[in-house]
Backbone as JSON Lines, residues from 0, in Angstrom:
{"i":0,"aa":"M","n":[-19.78,-15.28,23.4],"ca":[-20.47,-15.31,22.06],"c":[-19.35,-14.73,21.62]}
{"i":1,"aa":"T","n":[-19.08,-16.31,20.26],"ca":[-17.87,-16.22,19.74],"c":[-17.43,-15.47,18.36]}
{"i":2,"aa":"P","n":[-16.51,-15.52,17.84],"ca":[-16.03,-14.95,16.98],"c":[-17.01,-14.44,15.45]}
{"i":3,"aa":"G","n":[-18.52,-15.16,15.95],"ca":[-18.91,-16.03,14.19],"c":[-20.68,-15.33,14.94]}
{"i":4,"aa":"G","n":[-20.49,-14.96,16.48],"ca":[-22.18,-14.62,17.05],"c":[-22.14,-16.39,18.04]}
{"i":5,"aa":"R","n":[-21.63,-16.81,17.74],"ca":[-22.68,-17.92,18.35],"c":[-22.45,-18.46,19.76]}
{"i":6,"aa":"D","n":[-23.88,-18.81,20.94],"ca":[-22.78,-18.95,21.83],"c":[-21.55,-20.36,22.46]}
{"i":7,"aa":"C","n":[-21.31,-20.2,23.56],"ca":[-20.24,-21.31,23.5],"c":[-20.21,-21.51,25.03]}
{"i":8,"aa":"P","n":[-19.13,-22.14,25.83],"ca":[-18.72,-22.41,26.89],"c":[-17.78,-21.66,26.67]}
{"i":9,"aa":"G","n":[-17.67,-20.52,28.54],"ca":[-15.96,-20.32,28.58],"c":[-15.32,-20.8,29.78]}
{"i":10,"aa":"A","n":[-15.1,-19.97,29.96],"ca":[-13.16,-20.55,30.3],"c":[-13.35,-21.32,31.28]}
{"i":11,"aa":"D","n":[-14.7,-21.88,31.88],"ca":[-15.02,-22.19,32.59],"c":[-15.32,-23.68,32.06]}
{"i":12,"aa":"G","n":[-15.57,-23.1,31.15],"ca":[-15.99,-25.18,30.35],"c":[-18.21,-25.07,30.47]}
{"i":13,"aa":"A","n":[-18.5,-24.18,31.6],"ca":[-19.94,-24.55,31.39],"c":[-21.2,-23.64,30.46]}
{"i":14,"aa":"A","n":[-21.82,-24.0,30.21],"ca":[-22.23,-24.44,29.09],"c":[-23.37,-22.84,29.95]}
{"i":15,"aa":"G","n":[-23.35,-21.97,28.73],"ca":[-23.48,-20.62,28.97],"c":[-23.14,-19.73,29.63]}
{"i":16,"aa":"H","n":[-21.86,-19.91,30.28],"ca":[-20.66,-19.34,30.74],"c":[-20.15,-18.56,29.25]}
{"i":17,"aa":"L","n":[-19.99,-17.47,28.75],"ca":[-19.21,-16.76,28.47],"c":[-18.1,-16.23,28.95]}
{"i":18,"aa":"A","n":[-17.33,-16.39,27.96],"ca":[-15.51,-15.12,28.65],"c":[-16.39,-14.79,27.46]}
{"i":19,"aa":"P","n":[-15.62,-13.31,27.48],"ca":[-15.93,-12.14,26.36],"c":[-14.53,-12.12,25.45]}
{"i":20,"aa":"L","n":[-14.75,-12.19,23.63],"ca":[-13.76,-11.97,23.8],"c":[-13.17,-11.1,24.03]}
{"i":21,"aa":"Q","n":[-11.88,-10.07,24.31],"ca":[-11.43,-9.22,24.06],"c":[-10.71,-8.36,23.4]}
{"i":22,"aa":"R","n":[-10.29,-7.73,22.68],"ca":[-9.41,-6.94,21.84],"c":[-7.89,-6.97,22.11]}
{"i":23,"aa":"A","n":[-7.08,-7.35,22.02],"ca":[-5.61,-7.23,22.55],"c":[-4.8,-7.01,21.46]}
{"i":24,"aa":"E","n":[-3.58,-6.32,21.93],"ca":[-2.32,-5.61,21.27],"c":[-1.08,-6.34,21.53]}
{"i":25,"aa":"F","n":[-0.3,-6.29,20.27],"ca":[1.26,-6.77,20.88],"c":[2.01,-6.05,20.45]}
{"i":26,"aa":"A","n":[3.33,-5.11,21.26],"ca":[3.92,-4.29,20.33],"c":[5.11,-5.77,19.7]}
{"i":27,"aa":"P","n":[5.09,-6.02,19.22],"ca":[6.7,-6.59,19.16],"c":[8.06,-6.41,18.7]}
{"i":28,"aa":"A","n":[7.82,-4.66,18.42],"ca":[8.94,-4.53,17.93],"c":[9.04,-2.38,18.16]}
{"i":29,"aa":"P","n":[9.11,-2.09,18.24],"ca":[9.46,-0.24,18.43],"c":[8.68,0.44,17.9]}
{"i":30,"aa":"G","n":[7.71,0.76,17.67],"ca":[6.98,1.28,16.63],"c":[5.63,0.64,16.09]}
{"i":31,"aa":"Q","n":[5.78,-0.7,16.19],"ca":[5.11,-2.19,15.8],"c":[3.46,-2.36,16.58]}
{"i":32,"aa":"R","n":[2.43,-3.19,16.51],"ca":[1.51,-2.78,16.96],"c":[0.85,-4.08,16.34]}
{"i":33,"aa":"L","n":[0.96,-5.09,16.98],"ca":[-0.19,-6.18,16.1],"c":[-1.56,-6.16,16.59]}
{"i":34,"aa":"A","n":[-2.17,-6.42,15.82],"ca":[-3.89,-6.66,16.6],"c":[-4.62,-7.34,16.35]}
{"i":35,"aa":"G","n":[-4.73,-8.1,17.74],"ca":[-5.63,-9.57,17.39],"c":[-6.49,-9.71,18.49]}
{"i":36,"aa":"D","n":[-7.57,-10.57,19.44],"ca":[-8.56,-10.62,20.19],"c":[-7.76,-12.28,20.51]}
{"i":37,"aa":"H","n":[-8.52,-12.12,21.91],"ca":[-7.98,-13.51,22.98],"c":[-9.28,-13.49,23.32]}
{"i":38,"aa":"R","n":[-9.83,-15.29,23.51],"ca":[-10.7,-14.74,24.76],"c":[-9.96,-16.08,25.41]}
{"i":39,"aa":"P","n":[-10.69,-15.0,26.86],"ca":[-9.58,-15.82,28.21],"c":[-9.89,-17.63,28.64]}
{"i":40,"aa":"G","n":[-9.09,-18.38,28.96],"ca":[-9.37,-19.97,29.48],"c":[-8.38,-20.18,29.94]}
{"i":41,"aa":"A","n":[-8.15,-21.85,29.56],"ca":[-6.72,-22.64,30.27],"c":[-6.35,-22.92,29.59]}
{"i":42,"aa":"A","n":[-5.27,-23.12,30.09],"ca":[-3.72,-23.42,29.38],"c":[-3.54,-24.88,29.31]}
{"i":43,"aa":"P","n":[-2.86,-25.15,28.19],"ca":[-2.59,-24.26,27.15],"c":[-3.53,-24.33,26.48]}
{"i":44,"aa":"G","n":[-3.35,-22.38,25.73],"ca":[-4.37,-21.92,25.11],"c":[-4.36,-22.43,23.56]}
{"i":45,"aa":"Y","n":[-4.52,-21.77,22.42],"ca":[-4.71,-21.71,21.15],"c":[-4.5,-20.24,20.44]}
{"i":46,"aa":"L","n":[-2.48,-20.22,19.43],"ca":[-2.67,-19.36,19.51],"c":[-2.94,-19.6,17.27]}
{"i":47,"aa":"F","n":[-3.41,-18.86,16.49],"ca":[-3.79,-18.56,15.1],"c":[-3.31,-17.89,14.56]}
{"i":48,"aa":"L","n":[-1.97,-18.28,13.97],"ca":[-1.44,-17.49,12.48],"c":[-1.79,-17.65,11.05]}
{"i":49,"aa":"H","n":[-2.14,-16.7,10.96],"ca":[-3.45,-16.93,9.0],"c":[-2.0,-16.79,7.89]}
{"i":50,"aa":"G","n":[-2.44,-16.73,7.02],"ca":[-1.7,-16.29,5.49],"c":[-1.48,-15.32,5.21]}
{"i":51,"aa":"L","n":[0.04,-15.47,3.61],"ca":[-0.03,-14.61,3.62],"c":[-1.11,-13.31,2.6]}
{"i":52,"aa":"G","n":[-1.26,-12.23,2.66],"ca":[-2.23,-12.14,2.35],"c":[-3.84,-11.92,3.3]}
{"i":53,"aa":"S","n":[-3.58,-12.73,4.29],"ca":[-5.3,-12.88,4.63],"c":[-5.42,-11.99,6.04]}
{"i":54,"aa":"V","n":[-6.33,-12.33,6.49],"ca":[-6.56,-11.75,8.11],"c":[-6.83,-12.57,9.14]}
{"i":55,"aa":"R","n":[-6.82,-11.96,10.79],"ca":[-7.01,-12.81,11.37],"c":[-7.88,-13.28,11.48]}
{"i":56,"aa":"T","n":[-9.27,-12.97,10.9],"ca":[-11.13,-13.02,11.02],"c":[-10.93,-13.6,10.03]}
{"i":57,"aa":"G","n":[-12.12,-15.04,10.22],"ca":[-12.32,-16.16,8.66],"c":[-12.37,-17.81,9.46]}
{"i":58,"aa":"E","n":[-12.9,-18.45,8.37],"ca":[-13.41,-19.57,9.18],"c":[-12.22,-21.1,9.5]}
{"i":59,"aa":"K","n":[-11.05,-20.56,9.58],"ca":[-10.66,-20.79,10.76],"c":[-9.63,-21.0,11.54]}
{"i":60,"aa":"S","n":[-10.33,-19.71,11.61],"ca":[-10.52,-19.08,13.19],"c":[-10.72,-18.9,14.38]}
{"i":61,"aa":"E","n":[-11.84,-19.23,13.25],"ca":[-13.57,-19.0,13.86],"c":[-14.15,-20.32,14.75]}
{"i":62,"aa":"S","n":[-13.07,-21.4,14.06],"ca":[-13.87,-23.18,14.06],"c":[-12.88,-23.51,15.1]}
{"i":63,"aa":"L","n":[-11.41,-22.47,15.23],"ca":[-10.43,-22.89,16.32],"c":[-10.97,-21.88,17.69]}
{"i":64,"aa":"F","n":[-11.44,-20.88,17.09],"ca":[-12.53,-19.74,18.88],"c":[-13.68,-20.88,19.59]}
{"i":65,"aa":"A","n":[-14.07,-21.2,18.66],"ca":[-15.5,-22.17,19.36],"c":[-14.94,-23.17,19.78]}
{"i":66,"aa":"H","n":[-13.75,-24.3,19.24],"ca":[-13.36,-25.25,19.66],"c":[-12.66,-25.18,20.88]}
{"i":67,"aa":"A","n":[-12.15,-24.07,21.4],"ca":[-10.97,-23.41,22.02],"c":[-12.43,-23.37,23.34]}
{"i":68,"aa":"A","n":[-13.16,-22.65,22.79],"ca":[-14.52,-22.36,23.83],"c":[-14.76,-22.87,24.77]}
{"i":69,"aa":"A","n":[-15.1,-24.54,23.21],"ca":[-16.47,-25.89,23.99],"c":[-14.85,-26.6,24.48]}
{"i":70,"aa":"N","n":[-14.01,-26.28,24.81],"ca":[-13.09,-26.67,25.92],"c":[-12.9,-26.51,26.9]}
{"i":71,"aa":"G","n":[-13.0,-25.1,27.01],"ca":[-12.72,-23.94,27.55],"c":[-11.0,-24.0,27.85]}
{"i":72,"aa":"R","n":[-10.77,-23.37,26.91],"ca":[-8.88,-23.11,26.61],"c":[-8.8,-21.92,25.73]}
{"i":73,"aa":"A","n":[-7.94,-21.36,26.22],"ca":[-7.24,-19.72,25.86],"c":[-7.29,-19.89,24.95]}
{"i":74,"aa":"C","n":[-7.57,-18.51,23.96],"ca":[-6.92,-18.68,22.27],"c":[-7.04,-17.26,21.6]}
{"i":75,"aa":"T","n":[-6.29,-16.72,20.84],"ca":[-5.69,-15.82,20.57],"c":[-5.37,-15.39,19.06]}
{"i":76,"aa":"R","n":[-5.84,-14.67,17.93],"ca":[-5.36,-14.75,16.93],"c":[-5.01,-13.13,16.74]}
{"i":77,"aa":"V","n":[-4.23,-13.25,15.93],"ca":[-3.37,-11.84,15.91],"c":[-3.28,-12.06,13.97]}
{"i":78,"aa":"D","n":[-3.12,-10.7,13.71],"ca":[-3.07,-9.98,11.98],"c":[-1.66,-9.41,12.1]}
{"i":79,"aa":"F","n":[-0.78,-10.8,11.17],"ca":[0.5,-10.08,10.89],"c":[0.95,-8.69,10.95]}
{"i":80,"aa":"R","n":[2.0,-8.46,11.29],"ca":[2.26,-6.77,10.59],"c":[2.38,-7.08,9.04]}
{"i":81,"aa":"G","n":[1.72,-5.83,8.97],"ca":[1.33,-5.48,7.2],"c":[0.36,-6.37,7.26]}
{"i":82,"aa":"H","n":[-1.02,-6.32,7.72],"ca":[-1.76,-7.54,7.44],"c":[-2.94,-6.6,8.72]}
{"i":83,"aa":"G","n":[-4.51,-6.31,8.05],"ca":[-4.9,-6.19,8.47],"c":[-4.67,-5.0,9.24]}
{"i":84,"aa":"E","n":[-5.11,-5.23,10.19],"ca":[-5.64,-3.64,11.73],"c":[-4.04,-3.61,12.15]}
{"i":85,"aa":"S","n":[-2.87,-4.5,12.08],"ca":[-1.48,-4.1,12.69],"c":[-0.91,-3.07,12.11]}
{"i":86,"aa":"T","n":[-0.1,-2.65,12.13],"ca":[1.08,-1.88,11.51],"c":[1.68,-2.11,10.84]}
{"i":87,"aa":"G","n":[2.67,-1.2,9.98],"ca":[3.36,-2.44,8.86],"c":[2.4,-2.56,7.44]}
{"i":88,"aa":"D","n":[3.41,-1.95,7.01],"ca":[2.88,-2.19,5.37],"c":[3.2,-3.87,4.29]}
{"i":89,"aa":"F","n":[2.16,-3.88,3.7],"ca":[1.96,-5.12,3.37],"c":[3.5,-4.99,1.9]}
{"i":90,"aa":"G","n":[4.08,-6.34,2.54],"ca":[5.17,-6.45,1.12],"c":[6.16,-5.61,2.05]}
{"i":91,"aa":"E","n":[6.34,-5.61,2.48],"ca":[8.2,-4.53,3.28],"c":[8.0,-5.19,4.54]}
{"i":92,"aa":"V","n":[7.08,-6.55,4.87],"ca":[7.6,-6.91,5.98],"c":[8.61,-8.37,5.88]}
{"i":93,"aa":"T","n":[9.87,-9.0,6.16],"ca":[10.67,-9.7,6.11],"c":[9.79,-11.18,6.81]}
{"i":94,"aa":"F","n":[10.32,-11.75,6.63],"ca":[10.31,-13.34,7.21],"c":[10.63,-13.61,8.29]}
{"i":95,"aa":"S","n":[11.92,-13.13,8.76],"ca":[12.07,-12.78,10.09],"c":[11.47,-12.23,10.94]}
{"i":96,"aa":"E","n":[10.79,-11.04,10.16],"ca":[10.11,-10.53,11.42],"c":[8.99,-11.35,11.66]}
{"i":97,"aa":"L","n":[8.48,-11.71,10.89],"ca":[7.26,-12.48,11.11],"c":[7.32,-13.25,12.27]}
{"i":98,"aa":"I","n":[8.53,-14.47,12.17],"ca":[8.74,-15.01,12.92],"c":[9.01,-14.72,14.58]}
{"i":99,"aa":"A","n":[10.11,-13.43,14.1],"ca":[10.32,-12.36,15.82],"c":[8.82,-12.38,16.37]}
{"i":100,"aa":"D","n":[8.24,-11.49,15.15],"ca":[6.77,-11.38,16.18],"c":[5.66,-12.08,16.68]}
{"i":101,"aa":"A","n":[5.95,-13.81,16.17],"ca":[5.06,-14.5,16.58],"c":[5.78,-15.41,17.8]}
{"i":102,"aa":"L","n":[6.85,-14.42,18.28],"ca":[7.72,-15.01,19.04],"c":[7.11,-14.21,20.64]}
{"i":103,"aa":"A","n":[6.86,-12.22,19.55],"ca":[6.51,-11.99,21.24],"c":[5.45,-12.42,20.79]}
{"i":104,"aa":"V","n":[4.53,-12.97,20.49],"ca":[3.01,-13.0,20.97],"c":[3.2,-14.34,22.05]}
{"i":105,"aa":"L","n":[4.36,-15.48,21.98],"ca":[3.7,-15.98,22.48],"c":[4.89,-16.21,24.3]}
{"i":106,"aa":"G","n":[5.52,-15.37,24.02],"ca":[6.36,-15.18,25.04],"c":[5.49,-14.09,25.68]}
{"i":107,"aa":"H","n":[4.43,-13.4,25.47],"ca":[3.45,-12.26,25.96],"c":[2.21,-13.97,26.71]}
{"i":108,"aa":"L","n":[2.09,-14.75,25.67],"ca":[0.86,-15.62,26.13],"c":[1.53,-17.09,27.14]}
{"i":109,"aa":"G","n":[2.28,-17.61,26.81],"ca":[3.01,-18.37,27.96],"c":[3.26,-20.4,26.53]}
{"i":110,"aa":"P","n":[3.46,-20.65,27.21],"ca":[3.39,-21.99,26.17],"c":[2.0,-22.27,25.86]}
{"i":111,"aa":"T","n":[1.86,-22.43,24.73],"ca":[0.44,-22.52,24.04],"c":[0.53,-23.53,22.44]}
{"i":112,"aa":"V","n":[-0.3,-23.42,22.06],"ca":[-0.68,-24.17,20.88],"c":[-0.39,-23.5,20.07]}
{"i":113,"aa":"V","n":[0.59,-23.44,18.83],"ca":[0.32,-22.83,17.23],"c":[-0.42,-23.19,16.38]}
{"i":114,"aa":"V","n":[-1.34,-22.83,14.79],"ca":[-2.08,-23.41,14.53],"c":[-1.82,-22.72,14.01]}
{"i":115,"aa":"G","n":[-1.44,-22.49,12.43],"ca":[-0.83,-21.8,11.46],"c":[-1.16,-21.83,9.95]}
{"i":116,"aa":"S","n":[-1.48,-21.89,9.38],"ca":[-2.41,-21.66,8.08],"c":[-1.21,-21.02,6.62]}
{"i":117,"aa":"S","n":[-0.88,-21.46,6.02],"ca":[-0.22,-21.54,5.09],"c":[1.43,-20.62,5.6]}
{"i":118,"aa":"L","n":[1.12,-20.13,5.34],"ca":[2.53,-18.84,5.67],"c":[2.87,-18.93,7.72]}
{"i":119,"aa":"G","n":[1.42,-18.64,7.5],"ca":[1.21,-18.52,9.02],"c":[1.93,-20.22,9.85]}
{"i":120,"aa":"A","n":[1.89,-21.32,8.87],"ca":[1.97,-22.63,9.2],"c":[3.69,-22.69,9.46]}
{"i":121,"aa":"L","n":[4.03,-21.75,7.86],"ca":[5.73,-21.99,8.21],"c":[6.21,-21.13,9.37]}
{"i":122,"aa":"V","n":[5.26,-20.02,9.86],"ca":[5.8,-18.67,10.35],"c":[6.07,-19.82,12.21]}
{"i":123,"aa":"G","n":[5.32,-20.71,11.91],"ca":[4.89,-21.48,13.62],"c":[5.44,-22.3,13.56]}
{"i":124,"aa":"A","n":[5.89,-23.35,12.62],"ca":[6.95,-23.9,12.19],"c":[8.59,-23.36,13.11]}
{"i":125,"aa":"F","n":[8.91,-22.43,12.3],"ca":[10.17,-21.69,12.53],"c":[10.44,-21.45,14.07]}
{"i":126,"aa":"A","n":[9.09,-20.56,14.94],"ca":[9.07,-20.22,15.68],"c":[9.09,-21.77,17.41]}
{"i":127,"aa":"A","n":[8.57,-22.78,16.92],"ca":[8.64,-23.65,17.64],"c":[10.2,-24.02,17.28]}
{"i":128,"aa":"A","n":[10.95,-23.79,16.74],"ca":[12.45,-24.52,16.34],"c":[12.72,-23.38,16.94]}
{"i":129,"aa":"A","n":[13.12,-22.05,17.12],"ca":[13.8,-21.7,18.04],"c":[13.71,-21.52,19.62]}
{"i":130,"aa":"R","n":[11.9,-21.29,19.63],"ca":[11.95,-21.22,21.13],"c":[10.84,-22.78,21.41]}
{"i":131,"aa":"P","n":[10.36,-23.81,21.83],"ca":[10.21,-25.18,21.85],"c":[9.36,-24.38,23.18]}
{"i":132,"aa":"D","n":[10.05,-24.43,24.39],"ca":[9.73,-24.27,25.38],"c":[8.41,-23.05,25.29]}
{"i":133,"aa":"L","n":[7.52,-22.36,24.7],"ca":[7.06,-21.78,24.39],"c":[5.72,-22.55,23.21]}
{"i":134,"aa":"V","n":[6.1,-23.63,22.23],"ca":[5.11,-24.22,22.06],"c":[4.44,-25.49,22.26]}
{"i":135,"aa":"A","n":[3.53,-25.18,22.37],"ca":[3.31,-27.31,23.66],"c":[2.3,-27.19,22.83]}
{"i":136,"aa":"G","n":[2.33,-27.38,21.51],"ca":[1.6,-28.35,20.39],"c":[2.31,-27.1,18.88]}
{"i":137,"aa":"L","n":[2.12,-27.61,18.39],"ca":[1.86,-27.32,16.54],"c":[0.85,-27.64,15.47]}
{"i":138,"aa":"A","n":[0.7,-27.26,15.37],"ca":[-0.68,-28.12,13.7],"c":[-0.37,-27.02,12.39]}
{"i":139,"aa":"L","n":[-0.22,-27.46,11.39],"ca":[0.55,-27.17,10.83],"c":[-1.27,-27.45,9.28]}
{"i":140,"aa":"L","n":[-1.78,-26.35,9.36],"ca":[-2.89,-25.74,7.84],"c":[-2.26,-25.6,6.5]}
{"i":141,"aa":"A","n":[-2.36,-26.95,5.41],"ca":[-1.46,-26.12,3.84],"c":[0.24,-24.87,4.19]}
{"i":142,"aa":"P","n":[0.88,-26.17,4.93],"ca":[1.94,-25.75,4.79],"c":[2.55,-24.81,3.86]}
{"i":143,"aa":"A","n":[3.3,-23.36,4.25],"ca":[3.61,-22.42,2.28],"c":[4.93,-23.22,3.05]}
{"i":144,"aa":"L","n":[5.44,-24.09,2.67],"ca":[7.14,-25.05,3.16],"c":[7.34,-24.6,1.34]}
{"i":145,"aa":"G","n":[8.88,-24.0,1.69],"ca":[9.23,-23.96,0.16],"c":[9.28,-22.44,0.12]}
{"i":146,"aa":"F","n":[8.1,-21.44,0.17],"ca":[8.03,-20.6,0.11],"c":[9.3,-19.47,-0.01]}
{"i":147,"aa":"V","n":[10.46,-19.38,0.75],"ca":[11.0,-18.55,1.6],"c":[12.54,-19.19,0.37]}
{"i":148,"aa":"S","n":[12.1,-19.82,0.32],"ca":[13.39,-20.18,-1.08],"c":[12.74,-20.04,-2.2]}
{"i":149,"aa":"R","n":[11.86,-20.33,-3.17],"ca":[11.45,-19.88,-4.55],"c":[10.63,-18.39,-3.96]}
{"i":150,"aa":"L","n":[10.53,-17.38,-3.15],"ca":[10.3,-16.14,-3.15],"c":[11.14,-14.92,-4.18]}
{"i":151,"aa":"E","n":[12.11,-15.78,-4.49],"ca":[13.16,-14.13,-5.67],"c":[12.37,-14.96,-7.17]}
{"i":152,"aa":"Q","n":[12.54,-16.72,-6.55],"ca":[11.38,-16.73,-8.7],"c":[10.01,-16.13,-8.77]}
{"i":153,"aa":"R","n":[9.58,-15.62,-7.77],"ca":[8.16,-15.23,-7.84],"c":[7.41,-13.95,-8.3]}
{"i":154,"aa":"V","n":[8.83,-12.92,-8.51],"ca":[8.7,-11.2,-8.75],"c":[9.03,-11.6,-9.7]}
{"i":155,"aa":"D","n":[8.22,-10.43,-10.42],"ca":[8.22,-10.74,-11.72],"c":[8.87,-9.02,-11.8]}
{"i":156,"aa":"A","n":[9.24,-8.45,-13.17],"ca":[10.06,-7.79,-13.24],"c":[9.59,-6.15,-13.08]}
{"i":157,"aa":"D","n":[8.11,-6.25,-12.19],"ca":[8.13,-5.07,-11.27],"c":[8.44,-4.73,-10.07]}
{"i":158,"aa":"G","n":[9.01,-6.21,-9.76],"ca":[8.53,-6.3,-8.21],"c":[7.51,-6.28,-7.5]}
{"i":159,"aa":"R","n":[7.03,-7.97,-8.14],"ca":[4.75,-7.94,-8.3],"c":[5.01,-9.42,-7.85]}
{"i":160,"aa":"I","n":[4.43,-9.37,-6.5],"ca":[4.37,-10.78,-6.46],"c":[2.69,-11.26,-6.62]}
{"i":161,"aa":"T","n":[2.53,-11.72,-6.56],"ca":[0.96,-12.4,-7.08],"c":[0.86,-13.84,-5.39]}
{"i":162,"aa":"T","n":[0.12,-13.9,-5.1],"ca":[-0.92,-14.54,-4.29],"c":[-1.26,-16.12,-4.95]}
{"i":163,"aa":"T","n":[-1.11,-17.29,-4.63],"ca":[-2.07,-18.41,-5.46],"c":[-3.88,-17.43,-5.53]}
{"i":164,"aa":"D","n":[-4.34,-16.61,-4.72],"ca":[-5.23,-15.93,-4.69],"c":[-6.02,-14.79,-6.33]}
{"i":165,"aa":"G","n":[-4.37,-15.07,-6.87],"ca":[-4.47,-13.71,-7.01],"c":[-4.95,-12.21,-7.02]}
{"i":166,"aa":"R","n":[-3.93,-12.33,-5.54],"ca":[-4.24,-10.89,-5.46],"c":[-3.07,-10.46,-5.42]}
{"i":167,"aa":"G","n":[-2.26,-9.7,-5.94],"ca":[-1.26,-9.01,-6.24],"c":[-0.29,-8.09,-5.81]}
{"i":168,"aa":"F","n":[1.46,-7.41,-5.12],"ca":[1.43,-6.87,-4.68],"c":[2.75,-6.25,-5.0]}
{"i":169,"aa":"L","n":[3.06,-5.07,-4.44],"ca":[4.62,-5.34,-4.56],"c":[5.46,-5.28,-3.63]}
{"i":170,"aa":"L","n":[7.01,-5.92,-3.57],"ca":[7.6,-6.95,-2.36],"c":[8.99,-5.68,-2.24]}
{"i":171,"aa":"A","n":[9.07,-5.09,-1.48],"ca":[10.33,-4.49,-1.51],"c":[11.81,-5.12,-1.37]}
{"i":172,"aa":"P","n":[12.76,-4.35,-1.73],"ca":[13.59,-5.35,-2.07],"c":[14.38,-6.14,-0.68]}
{"i":173,"aa":"R","n":[14.25,-5.62,0.53],"ca":[15.21,-5.68,1.24],"c":[14.2,-7.32,2.02]}
{"i":174,"aa":"V","n":[13.17,-7.37,1.82],"ca":[12.04,-8.82,1.83],"c":[13.43,-9.45,1.39]}
{"i":175,"aa":"L","n":[13.61,-9.25,0.26],"ca":[14.59,-10.5,-0.98],"c":[16.43,-10.93,0.02]}
């Protein structure tokens, strides 16, 4: 089954043969854990990186998993630190830590096509620049270019930042 519950080809691309979706965990730093999902398949596989305040599951990653399965490719998605089921506190994680986390996952997977959405696209671009040997391809969906340089301007007097969809959270001073 795909993450959305539909049948699709497995790692060998044969109709009806499904590679099982596996729970994945990565330890990018001492005391930190990234929660994710992985479906085995041919290389290069895909790595999905979500946006700020989002999680690994959703229409974009579901579509990517279906595409990967239909083509017999591996696919992985993770919750960034401070998001979803991963450790860390939302608003406490630095941009550099997100890049390091993506590089830790890529180091485990080997050369992979990175597909990032919004902040995930920005993280993916920086990861590709830092370790081009680990990025077989790069797809940026609405990349949050300029986000880091404008971050301080977006913080209100109470130290809160609000996402474009209206979710607000406290931003730790170390993040700035």
